[in-house]
N, CA and C atoms as an extended XYZ file, in Angstrom:
243
Properties=species:S:1:pos:R:3:atomname:S:1:resname:S:1:resid:I:1 pbc="F F F"
N        81.182      133.674       56.139 N   MET     1
C        81.279      133.598       57.625 CA  MET     1
C        81.948      134.883       58.048 C   MET     1
N        81.408      135.480       59.074 N   THR     2
C        82.016      136.596       59.802 CA  THR     2
C        82.464      136.299       61.119 C   THR     2
N        83.724      136.670       61.465 N   CYS     3
C        84.296      136.568       62.811 CA  CYS     3
C        83.924      137.798       63.729 C   CYS     3
N        83.208      137.736       64.648 N   ARG     4
C        82.892      138.901       65.554 CA  ARG     4
C        83.576      138.780       66.886 C   ARG     4
N        84.774      139.287       66.969 N   LEU     5
C        85.660      139.223       68.210 CA  LEU     5
C        84.770      139.978       69.320 C   LEU     5
N        83.876      140.893       69.041 N   ASP     6
C        83.162      141.596       70.113 CA  ASP     6
C        82.332      140.584       70.858 C   ASP     6
N        81.970      139.387       70.353 N   LEU     7
C        81.161      138.358       71.019 CA  LEU     7
C        81.962      137.689       72.071 C   LEU     7
N        83.375      137.740       72.013 N   PHE     8
C        84.198      137.014       72.831 CA  PHE     8
C        84.970      137.916       73.764 C   PHE     8
N        85.625      138.908       73.205 N   ILE     9
C        86.414      139.877       73.934 CA  ILE     9
C        85.446      140.912       74.709 C   ILE     9
N        85.811      141.212       75.880 N   GLY    10
C        84.995      142.177       76.681 CA  GLY    10
C        84.079      141.533       77.630 C   GLY    10
N        84.020      140.192       77.743 N   HIS    11
C        83.268      139.501       78.593 CA  HIS    11
C        84.085      138.772       79.651 C   HIS    11
N        83.784      138.831       81.003 N   PRO    12
C        84.681      138.235       81.986 CA  PRO    12
C        84.646      136.763       81.799 C   PRO    12
N        85.793      136.061       81.988 N   LEU    13
C        85.945      134.738       82.123 CA  LEU    13
C        85.352      134.181       83.299 C   LEU    13
N        84.781      133.001       83.182 N   THR    14
C        84.368      132.350       84.541 CA  THR    14
C        85.150      131.049       84.610 C   THR    14
N        85.520      130.708       85.834 N   GLY    15
C        86.136      129.522       86.033 CA  GLY    15
C        87.677      129.565       85.904 C   GLY    15
N        88.311      128.773       85.203 N   ASP    16
C        89.637      128.443       85.097 CA  ASP    16
C        90.317      129.082       83.898 C   ASP    16
N        91.529      129.467       83.963 N   LEU    17
C        92.397      129.804       82.792 CA  LEU    17
C        93.383      128.723       82.604 C   LEU    17
N        93.304      128.093       81.481 N   VAL    18
C        94.227      126.896       81.279 CA  VAL    18
C        95.214      127.336       80.160 C   VAL    18
N        96.485      127.125       80.399 N   MET    19
C        97.535      127.442       79.542 CA  MET    19
C        98.453      126.237       79.486 C   MET    19
N        99.136      126.118       78.307 N   SER    20
C        99.999      124.909       78.081 CA  SER    20
C       101.457      125.551       77.817 C   SER    20
N       102.383      124.953       78.665 N   PHE    21
C       103.863      125.183       78.468 CA  PHE    21
C       104.701      124.104       78.315 C   PHE    21
N       105.492      123.867       77.402 N   PRO    22
C       106.262      122.755       77.190 CA  PRO    22
C       107.275      122.707       78.317 C   PRO    22
N       107.813      123.844       78.843 N   PHE    23
C       108.854      123.913       79.921 CA  PHE    23
C       108.380      124.907       81.113 C   PHE    23
N       108.690      124.408       82.292 N   GLU    24
C       108.306      125.287       83.441 CA  GLU    24
C       108.800      126.690       83.392 C   GLU    24
N       109.961      126.958       82.683 N   SER    25
C       110.440      128.313       82.570 CA  SER    25
C       109.413      129.150       81.767 C   SER    25
N       108.595      128.552       80.878 N   GLY    26
C       107.664      129.346       80.221 CA  GLY    26
C       106.539      129.825       81.150 C   GLY    26
N       106.124      128.903       82.025 N   LEU    27
C       105.237      129.254       83.063 CA  LEU    27
C       105.673      130.452       83.915 C   LEU    27
N       106.901      130.296       84.334 N   ILE    28
C       107.524      131.295       85.314 CA  ILE    28
C       107.630      132.705       84.612 C   ILE    28
N       107.930      132.672       83.387 N   THR    29
C       108.041      133.908       82.554 CA  THR    29
C       106.633      134.538       82.397 C   THR    29
N       105.528      133.636       82.094 N   PHE    30
C       104.315      134.104       81.890 CA  PHE    30
C       103.667      134.649       83.046 C   PHE    30
N       103.847      134.034       84.219 N   VAL    31
C       103.323      134.500       85.537 CA  VAL    31
C       103.916      135.852       85.803 C   VAL    31
N       105.173      135.952       85.748 N   ALA    32
C       106.005      137.230       85.988 CA  ALA    32
C       105.532      138.356       85.155 C   ALA    32
N       105.332      138.014       83.801 N   CYS    33
C       104.838      139.132       82.864 CA  CYS    33
C       103.466      139.585       83.275 C   CYS    33
N       102.522      138.602       83.600 N   MET    34
C       101.181      138.944       84.021 CA  MET    34
C       101.194      139.756       85.299 C   MET    34
N       102.071      139.448       86.377 N   ARG    35
C       102.180      140.246       87.471 CA  ARG    35
C       102.646      141.640       87.145 C   ARG    35
N       103.647      141.820       86.289 N   ASN    36
C       104.175      143.102       85.799 CA  ASN    36
C       103.035      143.938       85.166 C   ASN    36
N       102.020      143.235       84.533 N   ALA    37
C       100.952      143.917       83.922 CA  ALA    37
C        99.948      144.199       84.783 C   ALA    37
N       100.053      143.795       86.118 N   GLY    38
C        98.900      144.130       87.169 CA  GLY    38
C        98.062      143.050       87.538 C   GLY    38
N        98.390      141.791       86.967 N   PHE    39
C        97.477      140.583       87.176 CA  PHE    39
C        98.142      139.500       88.111 C   PHE    39
N        97.991      139.521       89.322 N   ASP    40
C        98.501      138.551       90.306 CA  ASP    40
C        97.850      137.169       90.105 C   ASP    40
N        98.281      136.307       89.314 N   LEU    41
C        97.593      135.088       89.169 CA  LEU    41
C        97.711      134.092       90.247 C   LEU    41
N        96.703      133.399       90.590 N   PRO    42
C        96.857      132.361       91.758 CA  PRO    42
C        97.866      131.250       91.378 C   PRO    42
N        98.263      130.521       92.225 N   ALA    43
C        99.088      129.355       91.914 CA  ALA    43
C        98.413      128.459       91.081 C   ALA    43
N        99.162      127.849       89.972 N   ALA    44
C        98.554      127.045       89.066 CA  ALA    44
C        98.699      125.538       89.522 C   ALA    44
N        97.723      124.730       89.023 N   THR    45
C        97.888      123.344       89.283 CA  THR    45
C        98.300      122.792       87.989 C   THR    45
N        99.042      121.648       87.942 N   ARG    46
C        99.654      121.180       86.702 CA  ARG    46
C        99.093      119.643       86.484 C   ARG    46
N        98.869      119.558       85.134 N   SER    47
C        98.530      118.250       84.617 CA  SER    47
C        99.293      118.132       83.278 C   SER    47
N       100.374      117.364       83.204 N   GLY    48
C       101.139      117.188       82.057 CA  GLY    48
C       101.834      118.478       81.772 C   GLY    48
N       101.567      119.104       80.485 N   ASP    49
C       102.083      120.441       80.232 CA  ASP    49
C       101.089      121.518       80.155 C   ASP    49
N        99.836      121.153       80.866 N   GLU    50
C        98.906      122.164       81.107 CA  GLU    50
C        98.915      122.749       82.564 C   GLU    50
N        98.681      123.997       82.618 N   TYR    51
C        98.594      124.642       83.877 CA  TYR    51
C        97.178      125.269       84.064 C   TYR    51
N        96.545      125.071       85.203 N   ARG    52
C        95.144      125.631       85.339 CA  ARG    52
C        95.271      126.700       86.485 C   ARG    52
N        94.761      127.846       86.168 N   PHE    53
C        94.670      128.961       87.153 CA  PHE    53
C        93.263      129.164       87.423 C   PHE    53
N        92.765      128.925       88.745 N   ASP    54
C        91.459      129.155       89.192 CA  ASP    54
C        91.256      130.706       89.454 C   ASP    54
N        90.640      131.247       88.535 N   LEU    55
C        90.426      132.737       88.737 CA  LEU    55
C        89.137      133.105       89.472 C   LEU    55
N        88.317      131.976       89.812 N   GLY    56
C        87.123      132.277       90.468 CA  GLY    56
C        87.214      132.938       91.823 C   GLY    56
N        88.331      132.750       92.575 N   GLY    57
C        88.432      133.357       93.928 CA  GLY    57
C        89.306      134.652       93.902 C   GLY    57
N        89.494      135.174       92.594 N   THR    58
C        90.352      136.460       92.540 CA  THR    58
C        89.547      137.653       92.194 C   THR    58
N        90.113      138.855       92.235 N   ASN    59
C        89.293      140.035       91.774 CA  ASN    59
C        89.938      140.474       90.431 C   ASN    59
N        90.374      139.550       89.732 N   ILE    60
C        90.916      139.816       88.336 CA  ILE    60
C        89.817      140.126       87.394 C   ILE    60
N        89.653      141.143       86.715 N   ASP    61
C        88.597      141.444       85.731 CA  ASP    61
C        89.076      141.157       84.336 C   ASP    61
N        88.636      140.137       83.821 N   THR    62
C        89.115      139.595       82.555 CA  THR    62
C        88.376      140.221       81.467 C   THR    62
N        87.592      141.242       81.578 N   SER    63
C        86.851      141.972       80.617 CA  SER    63
C        87.538      143.160       80.177 C   SER    63
N        88.605      143.541       80.800 N   THR    64
C        89.146      144.880       80.484 CA  THR    64
C        90.177      144.727       79.311 C   THR    64
N        90.413      145.935       78.738 N   GLU    65
C        91.532      146.084       77.696 CA  GLU    65
C        92.839      145.755       78.227 C   GLU    65
N        93.150      146.048       79.414 N   ALA    66
C        94.352      145.688       80.020 CA  ALA    66
C        94.643      144.242       80.024 C   ALA    66
N        93.679      143.511       80.464 N   TRP    67
C        93.751      141.996       80.511 CA  TRP    67
C        94.012      141.455       79.208 C   TRP    67
N        93.106      141.893       78.193 N   ASN    68
C        93.262      141.392       76.713 CA  ASN    68
C        94.713      141.661       76.265 C   ASN    68
N        95.166      142.906       76.561 N   ARG    69
C        96.454      143.349       75.992 CA  ARG    69
C        97.597      142.347       76.638 C   ARG    69
N        97.458      142.195       77.895 N   ALA    70
C        98.416      141.366       78.578 CA  ALA    70
C        98.413      139.850       78.314 C   ALA    70
N        97.188      139.323       78.179 N   ILE    71
C        97.105      137.836       77.960 CA  ILE    71
C        97.291      137.543       76.434 C   ILE    71
N        96.866      138.372       75.588 N   PHE    72
C        96.964      138.008       74.102 CA  PHE    72
C        98.204      138.573       73.417 C   PHE    72
N        98.768      139.724       74.057 N   LEU    73
C        99.889      140.374       73.280 CA  LEU    73
C       101.226      140.308       74.140 C   LEU    73
N       101.153      141.060       75.169 N   THR    74
C       102.379      141.308       76.067 CA  THR    74
C       102.943      140.008       76.512 C   THR    74
N       102.057      139.198       77.137 N   CYS    75
C       102.591      137.967       77.903 CA  CYS    75
C       102.303      136.733       77.220 C   CYS    75
N       101.642      136.726       76.005 N   SER    76
C       101.336      135.432       75.308 CA  SER    76
C       102.539      134.708       74.943 C   SER    76
N       102.567      133.378       75.393 N   PRO    77
C       103.723      132.584       75.222 CA  PRO    77
C       103.962      132.428       73.544 C   PRO    77
N       105.149      132.252       73.120 N   PRO    78
C       105.270      131.921       71.715 CA  PRO    78
C       104.617      130.663       71.295 C   PRO    78
N       104.204      130.549       70.051 N   PHE    79
C       103.513      129.394       69.533 CA  PHE    79
C       104.549      128.248       69.251 C   PHE    79
N       105.784      128.595       69.076 N   SER    80
C       106.831      127.582       68.810 CA  SER    80
C       108.313      128.179       69.258 C   SER    80
N       109.164      127.331       69.326 N   ASP    81
C       110.481      127.737       69.735 CA  ASP    81
C       111.186      128.552       68.768 C   ASP    81
């Protein structure tokens, strides 16, 4: 089996970005980091520990290297405490 990241990275997201944070401080840190990286996320709606960002009405281009760097490296929340 071969994993081809090029099939997934570099294509714009459509719809919502859904993230999970066990504490609201994680959300605040993530949103601030994304803003510092140049991505002003819209207000999130909350359901349990999931936060949903509707990217449909924004001009955020999720197909750029800058987006991938911010979302997956720079601002990615830790997997555990």
